[in-house]
N, C-alpha and C positions, 0 to 999 in steps of 0.2 A: 505494501498500496507504501503511495507515494502526496506528496505532493508537487505543485510544477517542478520545484527545486532540490528535493531532499526524502527518503523515508519519514514519513510519518512516527511516534515512538506510542508504543500503545501503554508505555506509563504515566502516571497522573504531571500535567499539563500546571506549567506557572498559573493558567485558571482555570483550575480546581477552585470551587467551591460551592461547598449548598446551605452555606448560613449566610439567609438574608440581611442578619446584622454585620455582616462584612464588607465594607466599598470597594472591595471587586468584585465580591456579586453583581452586581451595577456595573459594570466597565464592561461596554461591546464589546471593546480588543480581546478579555481576558474569558471571555464566551466564549470568542471564534473561537477561539485555541484549543478550546473543549471540545467546541461542539464537531472539529474539524480529528480532535485527537479518539474523541465515542463514535462518531463516525465510522471514522478505518477500520477501532476494534472490533463496533459491531457487524463490519463487512466481514473481516475476517474470519467471524467463527460462526453467521450466519445462524444462532441454535434457533432465535426467538421469529424464523418464520411467516413460523404457524399461530403467532396471538393477536397478532393482531394486521393491518393495511403498512402499517408507516410501517414494517422493515422489508420488504417486498418491495413497496416503491424505494424507498433509499436504497435500498443496494441497488433493483435497475435503473437510478438515476448515475448513481457512481459507476456502474461499468461500463454505461452510454459515456462516460468521462474518463474514462482509460484508467480508470481508479484516484483519479487528481482529483481528490476531496476540492482543494482550492477552486476549481473550476463549477464549484455545484454555482448556481444564480441565486440570493435573495428569494426568488418568489420560489425557487424548487426548496431551498428549507423549511423558508415560511409551509410550504404544501406538503412535505413531512413531519413540520412538526401537528400541523394541526389533525393527522391522524389519531396518535396518541391519545386516548380519552381514560388514564391514565387507572387503567385494572390497577396495575402494578406487575400484571405475570411475570413480568421479563424479569422486573426487579426480584419476581424471589424465584427463578429460576436460572438466574447468570452466574457465574461462578467469580465473576468480578468483582462483585457490591464489597464495599465497607463492611455487611451484616458480614459473609464471607472472611472479611483479614487479609482480602486482595491485596496486594501493594496497585494494582489500578484503580481502583478506588471508584468503578463506575458504578452511577445511580443512571441510567436515564431518562425515567419517570422524572425525577428530580430537577436533571438537566431541561427539560421540554417545560418544568416553571419555571427553571431560572428564565428562560427564553420568553416564553409571555408573559412574564414581572416584568421584564424590559419594554417589551411590545407595547406594554398595557399603561404605562409609565408616566400622567399627564393628558390622558388620551379621559372623553366619556364613554359612558354604554349604550350601545345601544339599545330601543327596544326591548328587544329577543333580549338579551344577556340580564338588563333589568329584570325582567320579566319571571326567569329560570336562573334567579339566584336570591328573590327578595321573595321566600320561602312563605314567610310569617303572612307579610305585608296580603301576599294574597290571599292565604285564611284567612284570614281578619274581614277581607272586603270581599271574600264569599260568602260571609259567615253572614255580610249585612245585607249580599245581595237575597236573602231567605229562598233561596235554590236556587235562583235566575244562573246562577253562574255554573251547576252542575249540568242545567236545562241547555247553556248557550254550549257545553263542551260534547252534545250531544245532537248539536243543529249543523248539519251542513254548510249553509251560508254563514253564518257564524266563524265556524270553524277553517272556511276559505278564508273570510279575513285578516282570521289571526295566523295565517298562514303565510297571506302577504303581508301582513306590519311587524312580523313578532319571530319571523322564521319558524313557529311549531307547525310540524306537519301535520298535516291537517286529517289523516288519518291516523294519528298515533294514539294510544289509549290512553286514556289522560287518570289520576284518580279521581274520586268522587271527594269535595269536601264534606266531611261531619256537621252536622248542627250544632255539635257542643264540643271544643277543643278535651285532650286527654285534664289537661290544667282544671280546666272544671271541674273536671267530674270528681280530681284527686282531691278541693276544694269543699266537694260539697261532699265527699265521704273521709273526710278528716284523715287523706294520706301526704297533708301535708304537716311537716312536725318543724319546732322551732328548734327544740336541742339534737345538739348533733352531735349526741353518741348515740351513732346506731353504724349497723355493721354497712349499710348499703347504701347508696343515694342514687336515686334514678334521674339519668338521664334521658327524657323519653324519647328526643330527637324531634324538628319539626313535620316529620310526615306522621308520626305518629299522632301527635298533638293536633295535628287537623285537616289530618284525611282515614285514619285509623286508628281513632283510640280504643276500641278493645282491645287492641296488641298488646296494650300497654296494661289495661284490666285484664285479662287474663295472666302479664307479667305478676300483676299484683295477688292474682290466686294464691301461682304457684309458690313466690315468696313465702305468702301467708301458709299456705300446706306444708311446708319447708321450717317453719318457725324463725324466718331469716328475717331480722329484724330493720325494716326500710322506712324511706321517707322520702317523699316528691317533692321539687321544691318547683316555685311559679317564678318565671319572669326570664327566664331562658333564652335568649337568641341562637341563630342558625349555627352551628357549628366554628363554620368556614367553608365549609370546603366546594360548596358553587360560586364562592366570592375566588377562593383561589385556583378555580378551574380557568377561571378569564384574567388571574393577576392581578387580583385587585387582594395586596397584601391591607392596605390600611384599615379595608373593613374588617378583616381578616383578626387583625391585632384587635379591632377595635369590641366584636364579641367576644373575643377570647378573655379580654381585659375584664368584658359584663361577666363572662363565663364563671372566671376563676373569684371570681371578686363574689358567687354565690357560691361555690360547692369548697372554698378553700379551708374554711371552718369547720365542716364534716372530716376532709383530707388529712389537717392537723392535727383531729381529732381518732384515726388513726380508721379514719371511714373509708370504702371502696366508693368506686362510679361505677356504674354498670349504665349503659346506653344499649338501647334496644337494636342500635342499625350499627352494623359493624362499620361505616363509613364511616358514619360521623367517633367511633372508636379510634378508628385511622390515622384519623384527623388529628384527635387529644392526645395520642399515643406517640403516632411518629412527626406529626408535623409541627406542632405548638411550642416540642422544645426547639425547634430550630430557626420559628418563624417570629417566634416574639424576641423581645428585648427585656435589659436590663432585671428589674424586681420582678416580671410575668416571667423571664424565662427562667427564674431559677424554680416559683410558683408552677411553672407548666411542667416542669420535671418534678418532680411530688405527684402532678395529677395525674402522669404517662405511668407514673409505679401503681399509682393508683387503682389504674382502670382493668374492670374484668367482663365481658360477657356472660350472659344469663347463666350458658352451659359452663362454661369453664368454672362460673363460682358454686351454680347447683356440684361440681364436679370437685370440686375442692372439699366437701361438707356429704361425701358419699359415706363416710365410713361412723360419722358420726347419728346417734339414735335420731336426732329432729328429719336426719334423712326418709323423705317419702316414697313409699314402694305400694304404695296401697295403690292399684289402679284401676278401679271400677269400670272403667270400658274401654275393651282395646278397636285401635282404629283398622284394624282387619292384620293380614302376616306379611305386607310388603311394604315398604315405606321408602319411596324414591329421593331423597335427599340432596338437591343440590349448596353447596359449599359454593357461595361465593368470591370470589378473588376480592375484594380485600379481606373476608374472614382469612383466606389462604397470608393475604400477607402478615396478617398479623404474629401467623408465629406459635398461637396459641395450641393447634392441637383440633380437634375436630370433638369438644367433648357434648355437643349436646346431641350428637349421635349414640355416644356410651349412655348418656342417664336413657334417650331412646329403647336400647338395649333392651334395660333393665329391664321391660313391658316383656310376660312369657308370649312366646313364640312369634316376637316379630323376627320377620328381620331385616336387616336397611343397606339400600343398597346405593353407593356414595356416588356423584356425577360430580368430576372437577370441572367439566369444560366453564368455559366464559359465557354466559348468557347473549350478552351483546346489545346490553343495556345501559352501564357504565354513564352514571349521572346523570347530564341533559342531550351524550351522543346518542340516544333513542329518541331524542324530541326533535331533530331538528332536522326541516327539509332538508338540507344537503345528505345527512348519514343516516337520517329513518331506512331506507332500505338496505343497508350496507349494515345494519343492525341487525337487521334477522339474519344478513349471508352469515356473518360472525358468527350468531347462537348458532345456527343450525347444529351444531357438533351438539350444543345441551342440548335441543332438546330434542334431539332425535336418541340420543342418551338413557334420558328422561323416560321418553315413550317406551323404550324396550325395554327397563326395570320390569314392565307388567305393574306397576302398582295399582296398591291402594288410594294412597293417599303420596300426594307430594307435598313436601314441606322446604323452606331457605329461608335465610336468615336476613335477608335481603327485602327488605318488601317493593322496593322497584324493581327484580328479576321478578318476582312475584307478577309485576303486572307486563314483563316483555314477554313471560310463562304466556300469561291469560295470553295477549298477543297474538301470541305465535303458534298456539296449539289450542288454547281455545280452554285450558286449566290452569288454574290459581290454586299458586303450593298456599301451604299456609302456614303461619311460622313454628320453627319448633317450641315457643314458651306456648302456642297456642295451643299445640296439637297435646301439651301436658298438660295443659289445665284443661284439656275435655274428653284427657285420657282420666284424670282425677273425678270427673262426676260421675255421677249413676250414667246416666243417659245420655254423654259424648256423644258416644257413636251409635248409628246405629249395626243392632247383632244380623 
């Protein structure tokens, strides 16, 4: 692999930087060195050809330049970077990463984030970017519409207009907005407690709060069944992932600061923080410690260490007397379990699978292929069809499992499966909640 005058070294260049707090992170010349180095390394390896369109496109562009990285035009680099939807699978499988303690220190998803952070600096959001990132505001507006927003999402003329003005594909299956938020339900039921002496603090996520609060209610039922002392909190802001997806670091930091103020009294007292969606968990576990500054960075490191997945925490208490194995309703003989990309990126194992396997005579078939939803990627006009093509292996694998019930930890992945297979998977905590009930599943 060469540039126009000399071979490209695969070793970390002078431009290597994944820390937004360093001045070098924002230097275009330093970024260019890392792009050249990373593109050359990936082009020589080619292991990640199967995860998304980015790598095959990159390989083809470099091949057409006879391997000369520096001959790639700015538009070609942008075209390549836009194909990344931050599934993180390349980082999970790559042997050259910081996580693998390799000297090359390659983290391609973070390189893409750095690229778009520089591209976004000083630019205003488009209407489509605003709509796809301001999840809580949209939820509030939808509730104020008294159900009209849900009707509009199914009305072809309205969807045509939405596609033209915001770039959201007219055929994309959009989730309904709930009439009541999970936060309001938690307040009504007394789940929001003031004292910080609790085991688990729930981070319900924007999606559960605004769209499917029943998933949060199911999790509370499971925690109570296992005698886990918990509390909910009100006033959360979005974890920041939709903003970071478009390079809006300022909003990420603003939201993170707000959320840290809410959670840290509990974390300092020894509580764990449980996020229902692996994407939000990944953001707080892996991204906050490198995106935040000063005292917030120190707090983010403590929060990162305190984050747990629902299945992960239940598995940690499996040997205690309170761990509940009283399954009063069995969901069937076979369960197809789609492991979301961001859950894989956390490297905490598939503990929900192990919990479900405690049910008598239940087999769990795991599918680890990417479903193709990936944040807002499946929503956009230019990538909606690509998302379906990318997710086809996951769709086929879930159908091949010939299972009685499908489950996935990611609510957006559930929508993607519903879109392209007609079957909407349950969340694992909802499956557990129903299994604890007398008539949770039909016999």
